[in-house]
C-alpha positions in Angstrom: 46.9 -24.1 12.0 48.2 -22.4 15.2 45.8 -20.1 17.0 47.0 -16.5 16.8 48.7 -15.2 20.0 50.6 -12.1 21.1 54.1 -11.9 22.4 57.2 -9.8 21.7 57.5 -11.4 18.2 53.8 -11.7 17.3 50.9 -9.3 17.3 47.1 -9.6 16.8 44.2 -7.3 16.4 40.7 -8.5 17.3 38.1 -7.1 14.9 35.1 -8.1 17.1 32.6 -5.3 17.6 30.1 -3.5 15.4 30.4 -4.1 11.7 28.0 -3.1 8.9 25.6 -5.5 7.3 23.4 -5.5 4.2 21.1 -8.3 3.1 21.2 -9.2 -0.6 18.1 -11.3 -1.4 18.3 -10.6 -5.1 22.0 -11.4 -5.3 22.8 -8.0 -6.8 25.9 -7.2 -4.7 28.4 -8.6 -7.1 27.4 -6.5 -10.1 26.8 -3.4 -7.8 30.4 -3.6 -6.7 29.7 -4.2 -3.0 33.0 -6.1 -2.7 34.7 -2.6 -2.8 32.4 -1.5 0.0 28.7 -0.7 0.2 26.4 2.0 1.4 23.1 1.8 3.4 24.5 -0.9 5.8 23.2 -1.2 9.3 25.1 -2.0 12.5 25.5 -5.7 13.3 27.4 -7.3 16.1 30.4 -9.6 15.3 30.6 -12.4 16.4 26.9 -13.3 16.4 24.3 -14.8 14.0 22.3 -12.2 12.1 19.1 -14.3 12.6 18.8 -13.3 16.2 19.7 -9.6 15.7 17.1 -8.5 13.2 13.4 -9.3 13.0 13.5 -9.4 9.2 16.5 -11.6 9.3 15.3 -14.4 11.6 14.5 -16.9 8.8 16.7 -15.3 6.2 19.3 -17.7 5.0 20.6 -16.2 1.8 23.3 -13.8 0.6 24.5 -11.2 3.1 27.4 -8.7 3.1 29.5 -7.6 6.0 32.1 -4.8 6.1 34.4 -3.2 8.6 37.6 -1.1 8.6 40.9 -1.3 10.5 44.3 0.2 10.9 47.6 -1.7 11.4 49.6 -1.4 14.6 52.6 0.9 14.5 55.9 -0.8 13.5 54.6 -3.4 11.0 57.3 -4.2 8.5 56.1 -5.5 5.2 59.4 -7.1 4.3 60.1 -9.0 7.5 56.7 -9.9 8.7 53.8 -11.9 7.4 50.2 -10.6 7.9 47.0 -12.7 7.9 43.3 -12.3 8.5 42.0 -15.2 10.5 38.3 -16.2 10.6 37.3 -18.7 13.4 33.9 -19.5 11.9 31.6 -18.2 9.2 28.5 -20.1 8.3 28.0 -21.2 5.6 30.1 -20.0 2.7 32.3 -17.0 3.0 34.0 -14.9 0.3 36.4 -12.2 1.4 37.8 -9.0 -0.1 40.4 -6.5 1.3 40.5 -3.1 -0.2 38.6 -4.3 -3.2 40.9 -7.3 -3.9 39.4 -10.8 -3.6 41.3 -12.9 -1.0 39.4 -16.2 -1.5 36.5 -18.3 -0.3 35.8 -20.9 2.3 32.9 -23.4 2.5 31.5 -24.7 5.8 31.0 -23.2 9.2 32.5 -23.9 12.6 36.2 -24.3 11.5 38.9 -21.6 10.9 40.3 -20.3 7.7 42.7 -17.5 6.9 44.3 -15.5 4.1 47.7 -13.7 3.8 47.2 -10.0 3.1 50.7 -8.6 2.8 50.1 -7.4 -0.8 46.6 -5.9 -0.2 46.9 -4.2 3.2 47.4 -0.5 3.9 48.8 1.1 7.0 45.4 2.6 7.8 41.9 2.7 6.4 41.7 -0.9 5.4 38.2 -2.1 4.3 37.4 -5.7 4.9 34.3 -7.1 3.1 32.8 -10.5 3.6 29.9 -12.0 1.6 28.2 -14.8 3.4 26.0 -17.3 1.6 23.7 -19.1 4.1 21.5 -20.9 1.5 20.6 -24.5 2.3 21.3 -26.9 -0.6 21.3 -30.7 -1.0 25.0 -30.8 -2.2 26.2 -28.9 0.9 27.2 -30.3 4.3 25.1 -30.3 6.2 22.6 -30.7 3.4 19.3 -28.9 3.2 16.3 -28.0 1.0 15.9 -31.6 0.0 12.2 -31.5 -0.4 11.9 -35.2 -1.3 13.6 -36.1 2.0 12.3 -39.7 2.7 13.8 -40.0 6.2 12.2 -37.6 8.5 8.6 -38.2 7.8 8.0 -34.6 8.9 8.7 -31.2 7.6 10.6 -28.3 9.2 11.2 -24.7 8.7 13.8 -23.9 7.4 13.9 -27.0 5.2 17.0 -28.7 6.6 17.8 -32.4 6.9 18.9 -31.8 10.5 17.0 -30.8 13.5 18.6 -27.6 14.7 18.4 -24.1 13.4 20.9 -23.2 10.7 22.1 -19.9 12.1 24.1 -17.8 9.7 26.8 -15.2 10.0 30.3 -14.5 11.4 30.0 -16.6 14.5 33.5 -16.3 16.1 36.2 -13.6 16.3 38.0 -12.3 13.2 41.7 -11.6 13.9 44.4 -9.8 12.0 47.7 -11.1 13.1 51.4 -10.6 12.4 54.2 -13.2 12.5 57.8 -13.2 11.5 58.1 -13.8 7.8 59.9 -17.1 8.3 58.5 -18.0 11.7 56.8 -21.1 13.2 53.8 -22.2 11.1 52.7 -25.3 13.0 53.3 -27.5 16.0 52.3 -31.1 16.5 52.5 -32.7 19.9 51.9 -36.3 20.7 52.5 -37.6 24.3 53.2 -41.0 25.7 53.7 -42.5 29.2 56.6 -44.6 30.2 56.1 -45.7 33.8 56.1 -42.6 35.9 57.7 -40.5 33.1 56.2 -38.6 30.2 57.4 -38.6 26.6 56.6 -35.5 24.6 57.1 -35.8 20.8 57.2 -32.4 19.1 57.2 -31.6 15.4 58.0 -28.0 14.4 57.1 -26.6 11.0 58.1 -23.2 9.7 58.0 -21.0 6.7 61.4 -20.3 5.1 64.2 -22.6 4.1 67.3 -20.9 5.5 68.6 -22.9 8.5 67.9 -21.5 12.0 68.4 -22.7 15.6 65.5 -24.1 17.6 65.0 -24.0 21.3 62.3 -26.2 22.8 61.5 -25.9 26.5 58.8 -27.4 28.7 57.7 -25.6 31.9 55.7 -26.5 34.9 56.0 -23.7 37.4 59.7 -24.1 36.7 61.7 -25.4 33.7 61.1 -29.2 33.3 63.0 -30.0 30.1 64.9 -27.9 27.7 66.8 -28.2 24.4 69.0 -25.2 23.5 69.6 -26.5 20.0 68.3 -29.5 18.2 70.1 -28.9 15.0 69.4 -26.5 12.2 65.8 -26.2 11.2 64.9 -25.6 7.6 61.2 -26.4 7.0 60.5 -29.1 9.6 62.1 -30.9 12.5 61.0 -33.4 15.1 62.3 -33.8 18.7 61.4 -35.8 21.8 61.4 -34.5 25.4 61.5 -36.8 28.4 59.7 -35.6 31.6 60.7 -37.5 34.8 57.9 -38.1 37.3 55.5 -36.4 35.0 52.1 -35.1 36.2 49.6 -36.7 33.8 46.5 -35.0 32.5 43.2 -36.5 33.5 39.7 -35.2 34.5 40.5 -35.3 38.2 43.9 -33.6 37.7 44.1 -31.7 34.4 47.7 -30.6 34.7 49.0 -28.5 31.8 52.7 -27.8 30.9 53.7 -24.9 28.8 55.7 -26.0 25.7 57.7 -23.0 24.5 59.3 -23.1 21.0 61.7 -20.4 19.9 63.5 -19.8 16.7 66.9 -18.1 16.8 69.2 -16.6 14.2 72.8 -15.4 15.0 72.1 -15.9 18.7 68.9 -13.8 18.8 65.3 -15.0 19.1 63.1 -13.9 16.3 60.0 -16.0 16.9 58.3 -17.8 19.8 55.1 -19.8 20.3 53.7 -21.1 23.6 51.4 -24.1 23.6 49.7 -25.5 26.7 49.9 -29.3 26.6 48.8 -32.2 28.7 50.7 -35.5 29.0 48.2 -38.3 28.5 47.3 -41.3 26.4 44.0 -42.5 25.0 43.5 -45.9 23.5 41.0 -48.7 22.8 41.8 -52.1 24.1 39.2 -54.7 23.5 35.9 -53.3 24.7 37.5 -50.7 26.9 38.4 -47.0 26.4 41.7 -46.4 28.3 42.9 -43.0 29.5 46.5 -43.2 30.7 46.2 -46.9 30.6 43.1 -47.1 32.9 39.5 -47.6 31.9 37.5 -44.4 31.6 33.7 -44.2 31.7 32.2 -41.2 29.9 29.3 -39.3 31.6 28.2 -36.3 29.7 26.2 -34.6 27.0 25.7 -33.5 23.5 25.2 -29.7 23.5 24.8 -26.8 21.1 26.3 -23.3 21.0 22.9 -21.6 20.4 22.0 -18.9 22.8 19.4 -16.1 22.7 20.4 -12.8 20.9 23.8 -14.1 19.8 22.5 -17.2 18.0 25.5 -19.4 17.4 27.9 -16.6 18.1 30.6 -16.9 20.7 29.4 -15.9 24.2 32.2 -16.5 26.8 29.9 -16.2 29.9 27.7 -19.0 28.4 30.8 -21.3 28.1 31.6 -20.6 31.8 28.0 -21.3 32.8 27.8 -24.5 30.8 31.0 -25.9 32.3 29.7 -25.0 35.8 26.4 -26.9 35.1 28.3 -29.9 33.7 30.5 -30.1 36.7 27.6 -29.6 39.1 25.8 -32.6 37.6 28.9 -34.8 37.6 29.7 -34.9 33.9 33.2 -35.5 32.7 32.7 -35.3 28.9 30.7 -34.0 26.0 30.3 -34.5 22.2 30.5 -31.5 20.0 27.1 -32.2 18.5 27.0 -31.5 15.6 30.0 -29.4 14.7 33.4 -28.4 16.2 32.9 -25.9 19.1 34.8 -22.7 19.5 38.5 -22.8 20.3 37.7 -20.9 23.6 35.5 -23.9 24.6 38.3 -26.3 23.7 41.0 -24.4 25.7 38.8 -24.3 28.8 38.2 -28.0 28.5 42.0 -28.5 28.6 42.1 -26.4 31.8 39.1 -28.1 33.5 39.8 -31.7 32.6 36.7 -32.3 30.4 36.9 -35.1 27.8 35.7 -34.2 24.3 34.4 -36.3 21.3 35.2 -33.8 18.6 32.6 -34.0 15.7 32.7 -32.6 12.2 29.8 -30.6 10.8 28.6 -33.7 8.8 25.1 -34.1 10.1 22.1 -35.2 8.0 24.2 -37.1 5.4 22.1 -39.2 3.0 23.2 -41.9 0.5 20.1 -43.1 -1.4 20.0 -43.3 -5.2 18.9 -39.7 -5.6 22.1 -38.6 -3.8 24.6 -40.2 -6.3 25.3 -37.0 -8.3 26.2 -35.0 -5.2 28.0 -37.7 -3.3 31.5 -36.8 -4.6 31.1 -33.2 -3.7 29.9 -34.0 -0.2 32.7 -36.5 0.3 35.2 -33.8 -0.6 33.6 -31.4 1.8 33.7 -34.0 4.6 37.4 -34.7 3.9 38.0 -30.9 4.1 36.2 -30.8 7.5 38.3 -33.8 8.8 41.5 -32.1 7.7 40.5 -28.7 9.2 39.3 -30.2 12.5 42.4 -32.3 13.1 44.7 -29.4 12.2 42.9 -27.1 14.7 42.4 -29.5 17.6 45.2 -32.1 17.4 47.1 -30.6 20.3 44.2 -30.4 22.8 44.6 -33.1 25.6 40.8 -32.8 26.1 40.1 -34.1 22.7 40.1 -37.9 23.0 38.2 -39.0 19.9 37.2 -37.9 16.4 33.6 -38.3 15.3 33.1 -38.3 11.5 29.4 -37.6 11.4 26.1 -37.6 13.3 23.2 -39.8 12.3 24.0 -40.4 8.7 21.2 -42.2 6.8 23.7 -44.9 6.0 21.7 -48.0 5.1 22.5 -47.7 1.4 25.7 -49.4 0.2 27.4 -46.2 -0.7 27.8 -45.2 2.9 30.3 -47.8 4.0 33.1 -46.8 1.5 32.3 -43.1 2.1 33.1 -43.5 5.9 36.0 -45.9 5.2 37.6 -43.1 3.2 37.1 -40.6 6.0 38.3 -43.0 8.6 41.5 -43.7 6.7 42.1 -40.0 6.2 41.6 -39.2 9.9 43.9 -42.1 10.9 46.6 -40.8 8.5 46.4 -37.3 10.1 46.3 -38.5 13.7 47.0 -42.1 14.8 46.9 -41.2 18.5 43.1 -41.0 18.9 40.1 -43.4 18.3 37.6 -42.6 15.6 33.9 -43.0 15.7 30.6 -41.7 14.3 27.2 -41.3 16.1 24.8 -43.7 14.4 21.0 -44.0 14.6 20.7 -47.1 12.5 22.5 -49.4 15.0 23.3 -52.9 13.7 22.8 -51.6 10.2 25.7 -49.3 10.6 28.3 -51.2 8.6 31.0 -48.6 9.4 31.1 -50.1 12.9 33.2 -52.9 11.4 36.2 -50.6 11.2 35.5 -47.7 13.5 37.3 -47.9 16.9 34.3 -47.0 19.1 30.6 -47.4 18.6 28.4 -44.4 19.3 24.7 -44.9 19.3 21.8 -42.5 19.4 18.5 -44.0 20.5 15.0 -42.5 21.2 13.1 -45.3 22.7 10.4 -44.0 25.0 10.3 -40.8 22.8 10.1 -41.4 19.1 9.0 -45.0 19.6 7.2 -46.4 22.6 6.4 -42.8 23.6 6.1 -42.4 27.3 6.2 -46.2 27.9 9.6 -46.7 29.5 8.6 -50.2 30.7 8.5 -51.2 27.0 11.4 -49.1 25.9 14.1 -50.2 28.4 14.0 -54.0 27.5 14.3 -53.1 23.8 17.2 -50.8 24.4 18.9 -53.5 26.5 18.5 -56.1 23.8 19.9 -53.9 21.1 23.0 -52.9 23.2 23.7 -56.6 24.0 23.4 -57.4 20.3 25.7 -54.7 19.2 28.3 -55.7 21.8 28.1 -59.3 20.9 28.6 -58.5 17.2 31.6 -56.1 17.5 33.1 -56.4 21.0 34.1 -52.7 21.0 33.5 -49.8 23.4 29.9 -48.6 23.1 28.7 -45.1 24.1 25.2 -43.9 24.2 25.5 -40.5 22.6 
């Protein structure tokens, strides 16, 4: 899924601002026809969590309705252009209507989804309605409201099986965007290094089946490599660009090239997409993680997107401040604990040279006997998250690793095939990056047998041996040595 952008062939409208909101604790909105629009709403900021904006909404995690209106830009042509509404993140379950027509639903926060709206849209006065279901439930991912939870040994409020607040709402921008009807639908870029040269493998996908000409160009400050025509493109085509004396992407020198793809018909360009790319490789060799063929040591953090007033909503100044703090302390990396962060965060990491372990929203997974009935549903959700995360972030040079989950309660036998399934899926979607998960069960994590990198969460001196570091450090050292001796793979304290 390409992020919407504006150029002479594409347009976008950002619907961020003040919408209307109405809580629906009795779940009466459906029968009352709120999908066509509702009265007695109150102003709410989008993007932002509702929990931080209203006193009566702080602990409210149930059904809530949003609505806004918008007009289309002048010059939109229904026959020649394709129109979509794009949501970057809605937590937890979203159902969407435009002008009273249901567009569809999407389960899970932190990842984008969109709907085509050519048939439902008007030139002006469009009403967009979103119903958000924030309820915690054992069959959801992350799971919640599992009152018999045997793992924590403590209770929280709200009743989640994870230890951060389950903010709800429209958390990132909502965009309406226009593309040519048969334009570029996706780009996939994989880079390699051959001596001092770079190799850029590009796959172009488009909508439409009539053959068109393709132009692919790579720019630094000047044109680096160009292909005027690589044959007639119908639905997909692949091509390789060679970059002599390439400038490789790395934390100390995060150089980005602009990959420009154009589609032409009868000598005239009718679509263009510009994608910043970094030429770099990432690989595991024995017990080392290699960036551009050289060992790389990760120093960094797990972090959250929470911030006062906005909750988990996008706050650009906080992103700038966080990167400044990480650079100040000497960090070169972070893990997106415990969900994919905003696309704005990812794009800035590309620019600043920060390495990212990109993690799905699969936190708090459990596999005991009482979970058997919900396991297939949760596996399918996790598969959906892997597909969506890879589709969104596959072209970011900053993303060097996929993480399938955080701290799954994975001692039961059902866990290993569960993660083997997710590993195989992620590998089939992207063979260029290592795959991991962050474990808190250590040597009992049987998925370490096939994962490329071991990530370990440990709380010695805190949850155990509290305040007694002289006891905690030898225990940690012994466990790390034992894990290394067993698997001989890269090991990261996450």
